N, C-alpha and C positions, 0 to 999 in steps of 0.2 A: 504494500500499498505505500509505503515512503517512498519506493522509486515512481509510482506512477504519479501521485502527487509532487514530487517536484518535476516532471515533466509536465504535468496540467494545468499548474496553476503560472508558469511561463508565459505557455500557449493563451492563457484566459488574458495575463496580464501585458501583453506585449502590446505596440503600440497599434500593430493594426489590426488585432482585437477591440480593443478600447473603442476606436474610432468609428468601427464597425457599430459596436451595443452602444456608444450617445447617439449614433445618428439612428439606429433602429428606436431610441427610447424616444428621441426629442422628435420621429417619424407620425410615429404611434399620440405623443402629446397633442400635434398638431390634429391629426384626424379629432382624438377627443375635443379638439377646440374649434373642428369646422372650418381649419385652414387648409383646402382643399389642396390648393396650387403647393404652399411650404410644406404638408407631407408627403405629397407624392415626391418633388424635388427631393427630400431630405435621404427618404425612403430608396429613392433610385441610386442616389448618392451612395448608401449601403451596400446598396446591392451591387453595383459596378466594383465598389473596393471590396467587396467580401469576394464576389467570383474571381477578379483579378488576381487576387490572393490566396487562392485556393489550389492546394496542392493538385488536385483532380485536374483542373481545368488547366493550370500549367501544365502538365506532364501531358496531357492529350494536346496543347499547342506545339510541347515540346517534339513529342513522338512525329506527328504531323511532316516534322521537317527530317528529324535525323534517320527517319525509315526509310528514306530517299534515298539516302548514301550508307546502308551499311560498310562497316570496316569488310575490305577482303580478306583473305586470310593469308593471301601473297600478292607482292606489286611487278609488274613488269619495269623492265628497264626502260628510260625518257631519256631526252636532250637537258631535260634540266628539271628540278628540282624547285617549286616557283614557292615561295613562302610569305601570304597575306600578311600585312599589318594590322595590329590591332591586340597583340600582345605584349606591349612594353612600359615603362615606366622610366620614365627618361630621370637620370640622376639632378638631386633639389636636396639640399640640406634637411632633414638628419642624411640621406641616401646618398654614396656619394659615386655609386656605380649604378649602372641601368638594371633595373628587377623585372618580373614577370608578373603581370597580372593574373586575374581569372582564366586567360585564354591561353595562357605560357605554355599548352600542351602542343601547343602551335610550331615553337620551336624546337620542342624534343621531336617531335615528330618530323622535324626537316633536317633535323643532327641524323637522327634513327637512318632514314631511308640515305641519306648521302655516305654514312660510315659504311652501309651495308653495300654500296658499290651498286646502286639503282641509279644514279647520273652523274655526271662530272661535273655539272657545278649546279650552286646555289643561289637562286634570286629571290633576293630578298626586296620586298618593296613594303611602301606606306611612308607620306611624305607627312612633314609636319602640319596640324592643325591646328593653331595656338589661342585661338576664339573658342574651341570646344577643351581642348585637353590643357593649355597652360603650359605644354612644351614647346620649345625651342628647336630640339632634335628630333630628327626624322627617326620613324620607326626602321626603315630601313640600314641606317648607319648604326644602332642599334644593334639590331639582329646580326651585323657581321659583326659587330667587335665582339658580342657572346659568343657566337659561331666559331670564331678565332682563337681567343681566349681561352673557352671553357671545352669544347670540341674539336681543338684542332683542324679545322678545315681552314684549306691554307686559302693567305688572301686572293690567289689568284685563280680560286675556284668558289670565290662569290661575285654576283655581279647585284647591281643596284638600281633598283627604280624607286628613287626618290622623292618626287615630284608628285605622286599622286596622292589623293584627298579622299579617295573614294574607292569602291572596288570597278567599276566602269572604269575610272581611270588608272587602276590597277593592270585589266585586262588592254586598256587602251597603250598605254605607254610598253607595257610587257613585250606586248607585239612588234613594236619600234623598237627597241631594241634585238629582238628578235632579226627583226628583217636586217635592221642593220649590220649585226654580225654573222647573218649568214646561216643561223643556226634552223635547225628542224625544230619542226612546229608541237612535239609530244611531248608531254610535262606531265610530271607529278604534281596533281595540286596538293597542299596544302592549307586547311584552314578548320575552322571549328565546326563540326559538324552539320548547327542550325545554321549556320553561313553558306554552309556547301552548294545547297540547291539553289540560290541565287548567282554564287560564283560559278560554278560550273558552267551555268548558260552563259553568262557573260564573257568569260576566255570562249567558250566554241564559239558565239557569236563573233568573235573575231576572230578565228581560224585555228586554231588550237586543238590540236588531239588531246584530248584531257581525259587524264586517270586520277580518279578522284583519292585522296587520300585523306578522308577525316578524321579529326581528332577531336579533343574535350566532350565528347557523350553529354551528357545530362539529364538524360532520361531515368539511367538508372543508379543516378549518385544516391539521391536520397529515397529508401523503401519509404513504399505507402504504408503505415499500420495505423491500425483502428486501435484508439477512437481519433487520433490528431489527424488523419486525410483533410476531416470537416472542419478544424480549424484553420483559419486566415494567417498566413504566416509570411514573413518578410522573404525569406528565399524563393518563397511559391510569386509573391507579387513581382520580384526580377525577373525571373525566368519568364511569366507572361510577357513585362513588357519587351525583353530582351525578342521573346518569337513572334510577337505582334510587328516590332520592329523589321523585322527578315518578310513576314507577310504583305506590308506596307509595301516597302522595297522590291519586290518584286512584281506588285501589282502597281506601283509607280513604273519602273524600268520596262515593263508591257508596254504600256500608255504613252509611252517617250519612244517605242519603238527600239529600245537598247536589246531587247530577250527575242 
């Protein structure tokens, strides 16, 4: 019982749970006072937050993306490993060295594929977007530094695409690099599993032969156990936001004719 309560009480008192409860209480109070519009808006806000922070909902959204490109048992050799940006945190006090964020498995996957001899070079992508990240150093350069220092990838085996600021530009500028160097267009594409559906389509649209090498799978990361699967939690809210970002990105690129 003690263990159960130690898990239940934090779940009930989490910020997301409290906001849902307070909105629900305010909505019921507004209904009693017949303030219908206030009640509807308040209850709708509670429903949106509860649904977005529901582990069941977030898991369904994440699975819808990740199941499109499961990790294969083996990989074919290719002309390059293309590592997409988004996994680095730039040095800034108290950090004196680049660090990996929650997408850091991308870097590990790229290093693993190169060390297995599946491609002669690693193409690192990702420019700097200071107004979003507050970072002046680009991901491509930070990737290259870590690959060289920690994974013994020689600088001659690393190519940088450091001016791209989104996935479309990653694909566009990487193709320009390949054409400039006369490289074959078959690649091992490394990115998070949720990001792979959008990334793979964009790179294929540019003319690449894409061998997806997804990583950073989230669907099975946290088991859905009773009764806590029905409690809204912060990690589920974050996963829902990330999944919706990918679905909206797919829709936007299709409307723009980029897919």
